[in-house]
KEKELUM-913209 format. One record per residue (C-alpha): residue in one letter; z, y, x. Coordinates in Angstrom, 1 decimal, always signed. Each point is the difference from the previous one (the first is absolute). Layout:
+-----+--------+--------+--------+
| res |     pz |     py |     px |
+-----+--------+--------+--------+
|   A |      Z |      Y |      X |
...
+-----+--------+--------+--------+
This chain:
+-----+--------+--------+--------+
| res |     pz |     py |     px |
+-----+--------+--------+--------+
|   M |  +98.7 |  +24.4 | -119.4 |
|   G |   -0.5 |   +2.9 |   +1.8 |
|   A |   +0.6 |   -1.5 |   +3.4 |
|   L |   -1.9 |   -3.3 |   -0.7 |
|   K |   -3.5 |   +3.0 |   -1.2 |
|   G |   +1.1 |   +1.4 |   +3.2 |
|   I |   -0.6 |   -3.4 |   +2.1 |
|   A |   -3.0 |   -1.3 |   -2.4 |
|   A |   -1.4 |   +3.1 |   +1.2 |
|   I |   +1.2 |   -0.1 |   +4.7 |
|   V |   -1.6 |   -3.7 |   -0.8 |
|   G |   -3.4 |   +0.9 |   -1.6 |
|   I |   -0.7 |   +3.1 |   +2.5 |
|   V |   +1.0 |   -2.2 |   +3.4 |
|   A |   -3.0 |   -3.3 |   -1.8 |
|   A |   -2.1 |   +2.8 |   -0.3 |
|   M |   +0.4 |   +1.1 |   +3.6 |
|   M |   +0.1 |   -3.3 |   +1.2 |
|   G |   -3.5 |   -1.3 |   -1.8 |
|   S |   -2.1 |   +3.6 |   +1.1 |
|   L |   +1.6 |   -1.6 |   +3.6 |
|   F |   -1.6 |   -2.9 |   -0.3 |
|   L |   -2.5 |   +1.5 |   -2.1 |
|   L |   -1.2 |   +2.2 |   +2.9 |
|   Q |   +0.4 |   -3.0 |   +2.5 |
|   G |   -2.1 |   -2.8 |   -2.1 |
|   L |   -2.7 |   +3.6 |   +0.6 |
|   G |   +0.6 |   +0.4 |   +3.6 |
|   V |   +1.0 |   +3.7 |   -0.6 |
|   V |   +3.3 |   -1.4 |   +1.3 |
|   R |   +0.4 |   -1.4 |   +3.1 |
|   W |   +3.9 |   -0.2 |   +0.7 |
|   P |   +1.4 |   -1.9 |   +1.6 |
|   S |   -3.4 |   -0.9 |   +1.5 |
|   D |   +0.7 |   -4.0 |   +0.2 |
|   S |   +0.8 |   -0.1 |   -4.4 |
|   F |   -1.1 |   -2.7 |   -1.2 |
|   M |   -1.5 |   +2.0 |   -2.6 |
|   V |   -2.6 |   +2.9 |   +2.1 |
|   G |   -3.3 |   -0.4 |   -2.2 |
|   N |   +0.8 |   -3.5 |   -1.8 |
|   R |   -1.6 |   +0.9 |   -3.3 |
|   D |   +2.6 |   -2.2 |   -2.2 |
|   W |   +3.1 |   +2.4 |   +0.8 |
|   V |   -2.6 |   +2.7 |   -1.9 |
|   L |   +0.8 |   -1.9 |   -3.0 |
|   Y |   +3.5 |   -0.9 |   +0.3 |
|   G |   +0.6 |   +4.0 |   +0.9 |
|   A |   -1.8 |   +0.6 |   -2.5 |
|   I |   +2.3 |   -1.9 |   -2.3 |
|   I |   +2.9 |   +1.2 |   +1.3 |
|   A |   -0.8 |   +3.4 |   +0.4 |
|   L |   -0.5 |   +0.3 |   -4.2 |
|   A |   +3.2 |   -2.5 |   -0.9 |
|   G |   +2.0 |   +3.1 |   +2.2 |
|   G |   -1.4 |   +2.8 |   -1.5 |
|   L |   +0.5 |   -2.1 |   -3.5 |
|   L |   +3.2 |   -0.4 |   +0.4 |
|   V |   +0.1 |   +3.5 |   +0.6 |
|   A |   -1.6 |   +1.1 |   -3.1 |
|   L |   +1.9 |   -2.5 |   -1.7 |
|   A |   +3.8 |   +1.6 |   +1.1 |
|   N |   -0.8 |   +3.6 |   -0.4 |
|   R |   -0.8 |   -0.7 |   -4.1 |
|   R |   +1.7 |   +2.1 |   -1.9 |
|   P |   +1.5 |   -2.8 |   -3.6 |
|   G |   -2.1 |   +0.7 |   -2.9 |
|   P |   +1.6 |   +1.3 |   -3.1 |
+-----+--------+--------+--------+
C-alpha cells in the first residue's frame, strides 16, 4: 500500500500545481504561453480552483495515517 500512497501523493501534487496554473492564467496573472486560450478567461478560474482543491485533497488523503 505504500507505493499506492506515494503515487496518489505525486498525482495530487501535480494536479494542485496544474490547477493553480489554470487559476492564475484565468485571472490573467500568468500570461504563459501568451497565445493560450485560458489567459483572461474567467471560466478557468473556477476550473483551476476545483482541480487544485481536488489535488490538495488527494495529497491529504494519501498522507493520512491509518486509524487504530
